[in-house]
Backbone bond lengths (Angstrom), bond angles and torsions (degrees), N, CA, C in turn:
res aa  C-N    CA-C-N  psi(-1)  N-CA   C-N-CA  omega(-1)  CA-C   N-CA-C  phi
1 M - - - 1.461 - - 1.527 109.52 -
2 H 1.330 116.15 132.90 1.454 120.65 -178.68 1.527 110.80 -69.30
3 S 1.339 113.90 155.85 1.463 118.67 -179.55 1.523 111.53 -62.93
4 K 1.330 116.58 -33.43 1.463 119.40 178.97 1.530 110.97 -64.19
5 D 1.333 115.28 -38.88 1.467 118.90 178.59 1.528 110.92 -66.39
6 I 1.339 115.20 -40.04 1.463 119.03 178.38 1.532 110.38 -62.83
7 D 1.336 115.69 -45.18 1.472 119.58 178.88 1.520 110.94 -60.17
8 R 1.325 115.87 -40.43 1.466 119.66 -179.04 1.523 110.53 -65.36
9 I 1.352 117.00 -42.45 1.463 121.24 -179.99 1.526 110.53 -64.49
10 L 1.330 114.96 -42.75 1.459 118.96 179.12 1.516 111.78 -63.95
11 K 1.331 116.03 -40.08 1.463 120.05 179.25 1.523 110.88 -63.49
12 I 1.340 115.35 -43.32 1.472 119.59 179.25 1.529 110.21 -64.05
13 A 1.345 116.61 -42.33 1.472 120.39 179.90 1.517 110.98 -62.95
14 Q 1.339 115.43 -40.36 1.466 118.97 179.68 1.526 111.03 -65.99
15 E 1.329 116.39 -42.39 1.464 119.98 178.41 1.519 110.65 -63.62
16 D 1.353 116.50 -39.43 1.468 119.90 177.97 1.523 110.66 -62.88
17 A 1.335 116.07 -43.68 1.467 120.03 -179.73 1.518 111.21 -62.22
18 E 1.340 116.44 -43.30 1.458 119.69 -179.86 1.528 111.13 -65.89
19 R 1.334 117.02 -38.21 1.462 120.04 178.95 1.521 111.30 -66.75
20 I 1.350 115.81 -42.81 1.460 120.03 178.16 1.524 110.43 -62.48
21 L 1.334 115.63 -43.08 1.458 120.14 178.93 1.521 111.36 -60.25
22 R 1.333 115.87 -45.38 1.462 119.85 -179.01 1.526 111.13 -60.98
23 H 1.338 115.49 -45.42 1.459 119.23 -179.48 1.531 111.39 -66.56
24 A 1.349 115.69 -39.56 1.461 119.37 179.88 1.519 111.25 -64.52
25 K 1.337 116.37 -41.34 1.465 119.70 178.77 1.519 110.85 -63.84
26 E 1.329 116.40 -41.61 1.468 120.02 178.38 1.523 110.71 -62.25
27 D 1.351 115.50 -42.76 1.464 119.32 178.41 1.523 111.36 -63.77
28 A 1.346 116.01 -41.74 1.465 119.97 -179.27 1.521 110.95 -62.73
29 E 1.332 116.41 -46.00 1.457 120.22 -179.82 1.520 111.23 -63.18
30 R 1.331 115.86 -40.13 1.461 119.67 179.80 1.528 111.02 -65.98
31 L 1.346 116.18 -45.27 1.459 120.15 -179.33 1.524 111.89 -64.07
32 L 1.336 116.25 -43.37 1.456 119.56 179.58 1.521 111.51 -63.26
33 K 1.325 115.50 -43.12 1.454 119.46 -179.90 1.525 111.11 -62.31
34 H 1.331 116.19 -47.14 1.460 119.72 -178.93 1.527 111.49 -65.62
35 A 1.344 115.71 -41.14 1.467 118.84 -179.06 1.523 111.58 -66.00
36 Q 1.317 116.99 -40.73 1.466 119.81 177.94 1.522 111.02 -64.85
37 E 1.337 116.72 -40.18 1.461 119.90 177.56 1.525 110.78 -64.08
38 D 1.361 115.93 -40.05 1.466 119.82 178.09 1.526 110.79 -62.73
39 A 1.335 115.91 -45.52 1.460 119.76 -178.51 1.523 111.13 -63.37
40 E 1.325 116.77 -43.88 1.460 120.70 179.41 1.525 111.31 -63.68
41 R 1.328 116.63 -37.61 1.463 120.00 179.74 1.526 110.75 -67.51
42 V 1.347 117.05 -42.47 1.461 120.56 178.73 1.526 110.74 -61.51
43 L 1.341 115.88 -45.37 1.459 119.91 178.38 1.523 111.86 -61.74
44 R 1.326 116.62 -43.40 1.464 120.96 -178.73 1.528 110.60 -63.43
45 H 1.324 116.76 -44.55 1.469 120.00 -179.05 1.525 111.19 -66.71
46 A 1.335 116.42 -38.95 1.468 119.37 179.43 1.525 110.99 -63.74
47 K 1.330 115.95 -42.09 1.460 119.72 179.13 1.528 111.13 -66.67
48 E 1.329 117.30 -40.03 1.462 120.88 178.77 1.525 110.78 -63.65
49 D 1.345 116.00 -40.84 1.466 119.35 178.67 1.530 110.75 -63.86
50 A 1.326 116.53 -40.81 1.469 119.67 -180.00 1.515 111.33 -65.16
51 E 1.339 116.52 -38.52 1.464 120.17 -178.88 1.525 112.00 -69.00
52 R 1.343 116.50 -28.90 1.466 119.74 -178.47 1.533 112.18 -75.03
53 L 1.325 116.48 -20.73 1.466 119.25 -178.37 1.523 110.70 -73.85
54 E 1.353 116.37 148.22 1.459 120.93 172.76 1.520 108.50 -67.16
55 P 1.335 118.34 151.23 1.463 120.21 -179.31 1.515 113.89 -51.73
56 K 1.361 117.46 -40.00 1.457 119.19 -177.60 1.521 111.71 -71.48
57 E 1.337 116.54 -19.05 1.449 119.55 -178.24 1.523 112.67 -95.15
58 V 1.327 117.41 -6.43 1.460 119.70 -177.85 1.522 108.74 -70.89
59 P 1.319 118.38 118.91 1.463 119.75 -179.59 1.517 111.02 -64.14
60 A 1.317 115.51 147.48 1.469 119.84 -179.51 1.521 111.25 -63.04
61 Q 1.334 117.43 -24.19 1.458 121.49 -175.50 1.532 112.41 -101.22
62 T 1.327 117.91 21.57 1.467 119.78 -178.26 1.530 112.64 -53.90
63 P 1.352 119.50 -45.19 1.470 118.42 177.61 1.527 112.53 -59.23
64 N 1.346 116.19 -35.48 1.453 118.84 178.97 1.519 111.60 -69.54
65 V 1.344 115.94 -34.27 1.461 119.42 177.28 1.522 110.04 -63.78
66 V 1.338 115.52 -43.97 1.469 119.91 178.27 1.522 110.10 -61.11
67 K 1.341 115.74 -44.05 1.462 119.47 -179.51 1.520 110.81 -64.81
68 R 1.340 116.91 -37.50 1.459 120.12 179.68 1.522 110.80 -64.28
69 D 1.342 116.47 -43.58 1.469 119.73 178.18 1.522 111.18 -62.50
70 K 1.324 114.86 -40.93 1.468 118.70 179.26 1.523 110.24 -63.21
71 M 1.337 116.78 -46.11 1.454 120.50 -178.56 1.521 111.50 -64.10
72 Y 1.330 116.45 -36.00 1.461 119.48 177.97 1.526 110.25 -63.30
73 T 1.328 116.10 -44.52 1.461 120.13 -179.62 1.523 111.27 -64.05
74 I 1.336 116.19 -44.14 1.455 120.27 178.65 1.525 110.38 -63.56
75 G 1.336 116.80 -37.39 1.455 120.25 177.40 1.517 112.07 -62.11
76 E 1.334 115.69 -41.69 1.455 119.57 176.71 1.523 110.67 -62.84
77 M 1.320 116.03 -41.15 1.460 119.94 179.60 1.522 110.69 -62.70
78 S 1.330 116.39 -42.83 1.463 119.17 -178.06 1.522 111.31 -64.34
79 S 1.320 116.81 -39.18 1.457 120.00 179.41 1.526 111.47 -63.47
80 R 1.339 115.93 -44.45 1.456 120.07 179.70 1.521 110.91 -64.41
81 L 1.330 116.84 -43.10 1.465 120.22 179.76 1.525 110.98 -62.89
82 A 1.326 116.75 -48.65 1.460 120.10 -177.58 1.521 111.18 -60.65
83 H 1.319 116.27 -42.09 1.466 120.61 -178.18 1.522 111.96 -69.32
84 D 1.323 116.50 -45.83 1.470 120.17 -173.93 1.519 113.80 -78.50
85 L 1.313 117.76 -24.10 1.467 119.71 -175.34 1.518 114.29 -102.82
86 Q 1.318 117.77 -19.49 1.459 119.20 -174.85 1.524 112.18 -63.04
87 N 1.326 117.58 -47.19 1.466 120.39 -178.78 1.529 112.72 -64.81
88 P 1.342 119.50 -47.63 1.468 118.69 176.67 1.521 112.99 -59.66
89 L 1.333 117.60 -39.95 1.463 120.01 179.38 1.525 111.00 -63.64
90 T 1.330 116.88 -40.35 1.464 120.59 178.34 1.523 110.93 -63.10
91 I 1.322 116.27 -43.73 1.471 120.53 179.19 1.519 110.99 -63.13
92 I 1.324 116.41 -42.89 1.465 120.68 -179.62 1.526 110.43 -61.63
93 R 1.316 116.22 -47.86 1.469 119.26 -177.78 1.528 111.04 -64.45
94 N 1.335 116.52 -44.51 1.464 119.35 -179.60 1.521 111.40 -63.39
95 T 1.322 115.83 -40.94 1.465 119.87 179.32 1.521 110.96 -64.01
96 M 1.321 116.53 -41.02 1.453 120.05 179.07 1.525 111.46 -63.89
97 E 1.322 117.28 -39.14 1.460 120.16 178.56 1.522 110.80 -63.90
98 I 1.335 116.35 -41.85 1.471 120.32 179.05 1.520 110.58 -63.98
99 L 1.323 116.33 -44.30 1.463 120.54 179.96 1.532 111.32 -61.02
100 K 1.308 116.23 -42.13 1.470 119.47 -178.54 1.521 112.02 -68.05
101 L 1.335 115.60 -39.15 1.459 119.31 -179.15 1.529 111.93 -69.09
102 K 1.311 116.78 -39.22 1.454 120.48 -175.22 1.524 113.73 -87.06
103 N 1.297 115.95 -17.43 1.463 118.58 -175.31 1.526 109.09 -139.29
104 Q 1.334 115.93 72.27 1.461 120.52 -174.30 1.522 112.91 -78.14
105 D 1.319 117.45 -30.80 1.468 121.13 -179.09 1.530 109.44 -95.24
106 V 1.319 115.79 72.39 1.460 119.98 -176.84 1.520 110.02 -95.47
107 D 1.321 115.85 159.63 1.456 119.80 176.94 1.529 109.63 -77.48
108 K 1.316 115.79 171.97 1.456 122.03 -174.18 1.526 111.99 -61.48
109 K 1.334 117.07 -42.84 1.457 120.37 -177.49 1.526 111.21 -65.19
110 T 1.337 116.75 -42.24 1.464 120.23 179.73 1.524 110.49 -64.47
111 K 1.335 117.03 -40.77 1.461 120.53 178.40 1.525 110.71 -62.25
112 E 1.329 117.20 -39.79 1.453 120.87 177.49 1.528 110.99 -62.56
113 N 1.338 115.86 -39.10 1.465 119.69 177.66 1.525 110.97 -64.52
114 Y 1.339 116.85 -42.34 1.464 120.63 177.15 1.529 110.31 -59.15
115 D 1.325 115.79 -47.61 1.466 120.63 -178.86 1.527 111.14 -62.23
116 R 1.325 116.13 -39.67 1.470 120.29 -179.61 1.535 110.72 -63.86
117 I 1.330 116.28 -42.08 1.461 120.53 179.27 1.526 110.49 -63.76
118 E 1.334 116.60 -43.38 1.466 120.06 -179.14 1.526 111.47 -65.69
119 R 1.336 116.26 -39.45 1.472 118.92 179.00 1.518 110.95 -64.45
120 A 1.328 116.35 -42.40 1.463 119.63 -179.72 1.529 110.93 -64.59
121 A 1.336 116.40 -40.83 1.467 119.69 178.41 1.523 110.71 -63.90
122 S 1.334 116.88 -37.74 1.464 120.67 178.46 1.523 111.10 -64.83
123 K 1.337 117.27 -40.42 1.465 120.92 178.54 1.523 111.03 -62.89
124 M 1.335 115.86 -41.78 1.459 119.32 179.13 1.530 110.81 -64.27
125 S 1.334 116.71 -40.11 1.468 120.14 177.87 1.519 110.72 -62.94
126 Q 1.328 116.49 -39.28 1.459 120.38 179.65 1.528 111.31 -64.29
127 Q 1.328 117.16 -38.31 1.459 120.41 178.26 1.526 110.79 -62.54
128 I 1.324 115.79 -41.69 1.462 119.29 178.26 1.526 110.20 -63.52
129 R 1.344 116.31 -43.45 1.464 119.73 180.00 1.528 111.24 -63.11
130 D 1.345 117.64 -39.28 1.462 120.66 179.08 1.524 110.84 -57.61
131 V 1.325 114.88 -46.66 1.463 119.33 -177.68 1.526 110.80 -66.04
132 L 1.335 117.13 -47.40 1.453 120.35 -177.30 1.526 111.89 -66.07
133 N 1.333 117.32 -37.45 1.466 119.97 178.23 1.517 111.37 -64.44
134 F 1.324 117.02 -33.56 1.462 120.27 179.62 1.523 111.06 -73.74
135 V 1.328 116.74 -37.58 1.463 120.74 -176.51 1.525 111.35 -73.44
136 R 1.332 116.53 -39.45 1.466 119.59 -177.81 1.522 110.94 -64.75
137 T 1.329 115.34 132.76 1.471 120.19 -177.14 1.535 110.80 -125.90
138 S 1.332 117.20 32.96 1.458 120.46 -177.85 1.528 110.55 -68.00
139 E 1.324 115.69 147.64 1.462 121.26 178.71 1.530 109.71 -69.18
140 P 1.333 117.82 139.50 1.468 119.78 179.52 1.523 111.58 -67.61
141 I 1.338 115.16 143.08 1.459 121.35 174.14 1.521 106.76 -94.90
142 M 1.317 116.20 101.92 1.453 121.57 -168.91 1.528 111.80 -83.47
143 E 1.323 115.68 136.81 1.453 122.48 175.08 1.523 108.56 -158.70
144 K 1.328 115.69 157.26 1.456 119.85 176.35 1.529 108.23 -73.36
145 T 1.311 116.52 129.27 1.459 119.77 -174.54 1.522 111.53 -145.95
146 S 1.319 116.04 164.08 1.456 123.26 -176.87 1.524 110.68 -93.91
147 I 1.323 116.15 128.20 1.462 120.25 177.36 1.528 110.45 -64.08
148 L 1.305 117.74 -41.64 1.458 120.97 -178.25 1.525 111.01 -63.29
149 E 1.312 116.90 -39.21 1.463 120.72 178.49 1.531 110.81 -66.27
150 I 1.330 116.32 -41.33 1.467 120.06 177.61 1.527 110.38 -61.25
151 L 1.321 116.75 -44.08 1.462 120.77 -178.87 1.518 111.62 -64.18
152 K 1.327 117.07 -42.95 1.468 120.35 180.00 1.524 111.27 -65.03
153 N 1.335 116.85 -42.45 1.466 119.97 177.50 1.521 111.15 -64.03
154 T 1.330 116.38 -38.50 1.463 120.74 179.44 1.525 110.72 -63.57
155 I 1.314 116.63 -49.44 1.471 121.70 -176.87 1.525 111.46 -63.93
156 S 1.335 116.58 -35.96 1.469 119.85 -179.02 1.522 112.21 -63.54
157 G 1.333 116.81 -23.63 1.458 119.97 -179.68 1.515 114.49 -97.25
158 L 1.340 117.27 4.38 1.457 121.25 -177.97 1.524 111.24 -103.46
159 D 1.315 115.49 154.21 1.460 121.69 175.45 1.536 107.32 -92.19
160 I 1.317 115.85 90.98 1.465 121.76 -175.57 1.525 109.61 -91.24
161 P 1.328 118.92 124.69 1.478 120.29 176.72 1.530 110.97 -58.59
162 S 1.322 115.85 147.65 1.460 120.61 -176.34 1.529 112.33 -64.08
163 D 1.341 117.03 -26.52 1.464 119.54 -177.69 1.524 112.97 -93.51
164 A 1.335 117.33 3.92 1.463 120.94 177.39 1.524 109.77 -92.35
165 K 1.311 116.97 144.28 1.454 121.96 -178.06 1.520 109.74 -122.03
166 I 1.331 115.92 126.30 1.460 121.52 178.54 1.523 108.41 -115.37
167 I 1.324 116.38 122.71 1.461 121.97 -178.22 1.529 108.24 -107.14
168 L 1.331 115.89 117.48 1.457 121.45 -178.61 1.529 110.76 -89.53
169 P 1.334 117.37 162.23 1.470 119.94 177.85 1.527 110.92 -60.77
170 E 1.301 116.41 144.67 1.462 120.47 178.87 1.521 111.22 -72.56
171 Q 1.327 117.11 -33.95 1.456 120.84 -179.56 1.525 110.05 -117.06
172 D 1.324 114.73 145.04 1.459 120.01 -179.29 1.526 110.25 -83.77
173 T 1.318 115.97 158.10 1.462 121.67 174.53 1.516 108.53 -147.30
174 E 1.316 117.01 159.69 1.455 121.30 -176.07 1.519 111.49 -108.75
175 V 1.339 114.15 149.26 1.462 121.07 173.15 1.522 107.70 -135.31
176 Y 1.304 115.15 167.90 1.455 122.00 177.60 1.523 107.08 -110.52
177 G 1.361 117.00 108.97 1.454 117.90 -175.80 1.516 113.14 -171.02
178 D 1.316 114.38 -178.29 1.466 123.39 178.19 1.528 108.20 -89.90
179 V 1.324 117.32 115.77 1.464 122.02 -173.66 1.529 111.08 -58.37
180 K 1.317 117.62 -49.41 1.468 121.13 -176.53 1.523 111.88 -63.51
181 Q 1.336 116.81 -41.68 1.456 119.71 -179.34 1.528 111.28 -68.69
182 L 1.323 116.66 -37.65 1.465 119.15 178.20 1.528 111.26 -69.04
183 E 1.330 117.63 -31.05 1.465 120.49 174.15 1.530 110.59 -63.64
184 V 1.327 116.87 -36.65 1.470 120.50 176.11 1.529 110.06 -62.00
185 V 1.332 116.47 -42.97 1.468 120.83 179.94 1.524 110.76 -60.35
186 F 1.331 116.90 -52.45 1.461 119.87 -176.23 1.531 111.77 -70.08
187 S 1.319 116.93 -30.23 1.468 119.60 175.49 1.522 110.39 -61.41
188 N 1.330 116.92 -46.10 1.465 121.02 178.52 1.522 111.90 -62.42
189 L 1.326 115.99 -46.74 1.467 119.56 -176.15 1.524 111.75 -67.22
190 I 1.324 117.40 -41.29 1.466 120.18 -179.26 1.525 110.82 -68.28
191 L 1.330 117.01 -43.23 1.469 119.64 178.22 1.523 111.28 -62.71
192 N 1.329 116.77 -42.19 1.464 120.13 177.46 1.522 110.79 -60.41
193 A 1.327 116.10 -42.36 1.463 120.24 -179.23 1.523 111.27 -64.39
194 I 1.325 116.55 -42.11 1.470 120.44 179.00 1.517 110.57 -64.57
195 Q 1.330 116.26 -44.07 1.468 120.03 -179.38 1.520 112.05 -65.44
196 A 1.329 116.81 -29.68 1.466 120.52 179.55 1.526 111.85 -79.78
197 S 1.333 116.84 -17.75 1.470 121.41 -176.76 1.523 108.98 -104.17
198 E 1.302 116.25 105.63 1.454 120.54 -178.03 1.531 110.50 -87.09
199 N 1.329 114.97 153.28 1.471 121.90 174.48 1.521 112.64 55.42
200 G 1.324 114.92 61.75 1.459 119.57 174.05 1.506 114.10 73.63
201 G 1.314 116.77 55.64 1.458 120.17 -179.89 1.518 112.63 -73.41
202 K 1.315 114.72 170.91 1.460 121.74 -179.46 1.520 109.40 -122.92
203 V 1.332 115.64 132.85 1.463 122.33 176.64 1.525 107.35 -119.12
204 M 1.316 116.10 122.30 1.472 121.15 -178.50 1.527 109.17 -117.24
205 I 1.345 115.48 131.25 1.460 121.07 -179.68 1.526 108.03 -116.51
206 Q 1.334 115.33 125.19 1.454 121.36 -177.41 1.520 109.80 -123.93
207 T 1.322 116.62 148.22 1.464 120.89 178.08 1.529 110.22 -130.40
208 T 1.324 115.15 144.41 1.459 122.16 173.18 1.517 108.59 -140.99
209 E 1.316 116.76 159.27 1.457 121.87 179.37 1.521 109.59 -120.42
210 T 1.342 115.61 136.25 1.454 119.64 179.88 1.529 110.12 -159.13
211 D 1.313 116.61 132.71 1.471 122.77 172.91 1.525 113.28 50.16
212 G 1.325 117.36 44.91 1.460 120.38 177.73 1.507 114.17 77.22
213 N 1.325 118.08 6.44 1.464 122.33 179.50 1.523 110.68 -118.52
214 T 1.322 114.78 153.89 1.455 121.35 170.42 1.527 108.02 -108.53
215 I 1.312 116.00 129.04 1.462 121.24 179.75 1.523 108.21 -109.16
216 I 1.319 115.64 125.89 1.469 121.62 179.79 1.522 108.86 -118.51
217 D 1.313 116.68 123.36 1.467 122.35 176.15 1.517 109.38 -106.21
218 V 1.336 116.11 127.74 1.468 121.94 174.06 1.527 106.61 -109.56
219 V 1.319 115.75 110.26 1.466 122.04 -170.63 1.528 109.79 -114.46
220 D 1.326 116.89 134.47 1.461 119.88 173.90 1.526 109.79 -130.17
221 N 1.324 115.69 162.30 1.466 121.35 178.31 1.522 110.75 -109.54
222 G 1.334 115.24 37.73 1.457 120.93 -176.51 1.511 114.36 -84.99
223 K 1.324 114.99 -156.58 1.464 121.03 -173.12 1.520 113.58 -77.59
224 G 1.325 117.64 -10.85 1.457 120.28 177.47 1.525 113.01 78.67
225 I 1.332 115.11 178.23 1.463 122.64 -178.79 1.516 108.53 -120.54
226 E 1.316 116.22 132.14 1.459 120.29 179.63 1.527 110.70 -62.62
227 K 1.336 115.50 145.23 1.463 121.20 -174.44 1.526 112.21 -56.12
228 Q 1.341 117.08 -40.41 1.462 119.81 -176.83 1.534 112.35 -70.46
229 N 1.352 117.10 -17.10 1.463 120.08 -179.22 1.522 113.25 -92.97
230 L 1.322 117.44 -17.84 1.471 120.48 -176.10 1.534 113.72 -55.54
231 P 1.347 119.18 -44.29 1.473 117.97 -178.72 1.531 113.23 -67.85
232 K 1.322 117.98 -12.28 1.466 120.63 -173.35 1.528 113.76 -103.08
233 I 1.327 118.24 -9.74 1.468 119.19 -167.74 1.525 113.72 -65.86
234 F 1.337 117.95 -21.37 1.460 119.75 178.98 1.535 111.77 -97.38
235 E 1.325 117.44 6.77 1.459 120.69 177.01 1.527 109.58 -83.25
236 P 1.331 118.01 134.55 1.465 120.10 178.59 1.529 111.69 -58.26
237 L 1.318 115.46 137.47 1.469 125.32 176.01 1.525 113.67 77.70
238 F 1.330 118.58 -2.24 1.462 118.48 175.80 1.521 109.25 -83.62
239 T 1.318 116.30 127.32 1.458 121.10 178.17 1.521 109.97 -155.56
240 T 1.321 115.58 148.91 1.466 121.06 173.86 1.524 110.59 -107.63
241 K 1.336 116.82 3.41 1.459 121.32 178.95 1.525 110.00 -89.66
242 Q 1.313 115.73 144.78 1.461 119.81 179.76 1.529 111.47 -65.79
243 Q 1.332 117.06 -34.89 1.461 120.41 -176.97 1.525 112.19 -114.69
244 G 1.329 117.34 17.33 1.459 120.13 -179.70 1.518 112.14 -82.14
245 T 1.337 115.75 155.29 1.468 120.28 177.56 1.523 111.55 -92.09
246 G 1.329 118.16 -20.43 1.455 120.58 -175.12 1.519 112.77 73.32
247 L 1.347 117.04 22.95 1.463 120.47 -177.34 1.529 113.12 -121.25
248 G 1.325 117.64 -9.44 1.459 120.61 -177.62 1.515 113.05 -63.18
249 L 1.342 117.38 -55.48 1.459 120.94 -178.81 1.531 112.69 -67.78
250 P 1.349 119.97 -40.01 1.464 118.49 173.78 1.527 112.42 -58.54
251 S 1.348 117.37 -35.90 1.464 119.98 176.39 1.521 110.70 -63.19
252 C 1.341 115.97 -43.43 1.469 120.23 177.68 1.523 110.82 -58.12
253 K 1.316 116.60 -47.95 1.470 121.51 -178.41 1.530 110.85 -61.16
254 S 1.333 116.26 -44.39 1.458 120.63 -178.84 1.526 111.09 -63.59
255 I 1.326 117.14 -44.11 1.468 120.96 -179.71 1.525 110.85 -63.64
256 L 1.328 116.48 -46.41 1.465 119.89 -177.12 1.524 111.57 -66.42
257 E 1.324 117.46 -37.47 1.460 119.76 177.44 1.529 111.31 -66.05
258 S 1.344 116.92 -34.30 1.470 119.72 177.14 1.530 111.19 -68.60
259 H 1.334 116.66 -17.92 1.465 121.87 175.91 1.535 111.75 -92.37
260 G 1.313 117.65 2.29 1.451 120.77 -175.53 1.510 112.73 77.70
261 G 1.330 116.49 20.25 1.454 121.64 -178.45 1.509 112.90 -111.23
262 T 1.332 115.31 -174.79 1.460 121.65 -179.77 1.522 109.46 -140.46
263 I 1.325 115.65 163.89 1.460 122.15 173.20 1.523 108.39 -140.81
264 E 1.315 116.17 135.06 1.460 122.21 178.80 1.527 108.63 -132.83
265 C 1.319 115.06 161.75 1.462 119.99 -178.00 1.520 110.45 -135.80
266 A 1.321 114.96 137.86 1.463 122.11 171.40 1.521 107.42 -130.88
267 S 1.328 116.54 140.50 1.459 118.68 -175.43 1.516 110.94 -151.55
268 I 1.338 114.24 147.55 1.465 121.87 173.93 1.527 106.96 -124.17
269 P 1.345 118.33 116.54 1.466 120.38 -179.97 1.523 111.71 -52.45
270 S 1.325 114.96 135.89 1.473 124.19 179.45 1.517 113.50 71.14
271 K 1.326 117.62 1.80 1.466 120.72 179.72 1.531 112.44 -116.23
272 G 1.311 116.32 -46.28 1.456 118.61 -179.54 1.517 113.02 151.85
273 T 1.342 114.84 -179.73 1.461 121.56 -174.45 1.526 109.65 -138.64
274 V 1.332 115.59 146.75 1.461 122.14 175.35 1.527 109.16 -126.77
275 F 1.334 116.63 122.99 1.459 121.36 170.24 1.522 107.15 -103.26
276 T 1.334 116.13 125.31 1.458 121.67 -177.49 1.525 109.48 -111.48
277 I 1.324 115.34 119.91 1.464 122.52 179.86 1.526 108.81 -107.34
278 R 1.319 115.51 136.37 1.470 120.43 175.85 1.536 107.08 -122.15
279 L 1.343 116.04 120.30 1.463 121.44 -178.91 1.529 110.47 -127.57
280 P 1.328 116.72 141.11 1.469 118.78 176.00 1.527 111.19 -67.96
281 R 1.318 116.89 142.46 1.444 121.70 179.91 1.521 111.87 -84.15
282 Y 1.340 117.29 -18.03 1.468 119.55 -175.87 1.516 109.27 -132.29
């Protein structure tokens, strides 16, 4: 095959990948927007119905009914997202692998396009994971485990920018918990910290032990969280990100509470944020 034919095939493949990516992103944004609107509407109607009832008629499980409706809506959203985005994401990744294998000596602009496509696909995958992690309510499989090992495994699976710095605890400590679920927690917190820290931010993770508990602080030097938003950050669907699902932090809270733990947040705008996790050691 002539080099001109190869160049033409590669160009067509790249254009196809970019078109698929564009359409997939549009679909993702549309689905997320509609699903969030649906969830908010269900919650609003459930609350209005509860308020209209006389006190003696208010069922004891009204909060659970509201939560059930919310979970049903989120479940529907997750199914639609997984179905509609899985095939485009697979095509994008496969196309990128073919392009890289067949055209390794690319110019700077083409390499930037490849990187942009991969980053966008990673963001879409993260959105799907956020939704599915929130919907899943499986019981934790508890075992004694190493915090340092969990953190290293978590970081190895993340797309960390080259200019971001993550500082791990100098000494290891043990907790009693579900390894996979705790990896979800730290994945969310570390990614949030990196996204909040522009131009080579720093994320520092510290651990201390006290009264049978392990305390883990995830500290960043990013833009911080506005005071009026702090009470809302663990509420499902609340987000200040343009492409966020608003489900990452609620998932963290739900997982940690199922472990008998807690999570709190303190933040100073333009200075940084600290998430403090408390987990039982036994």
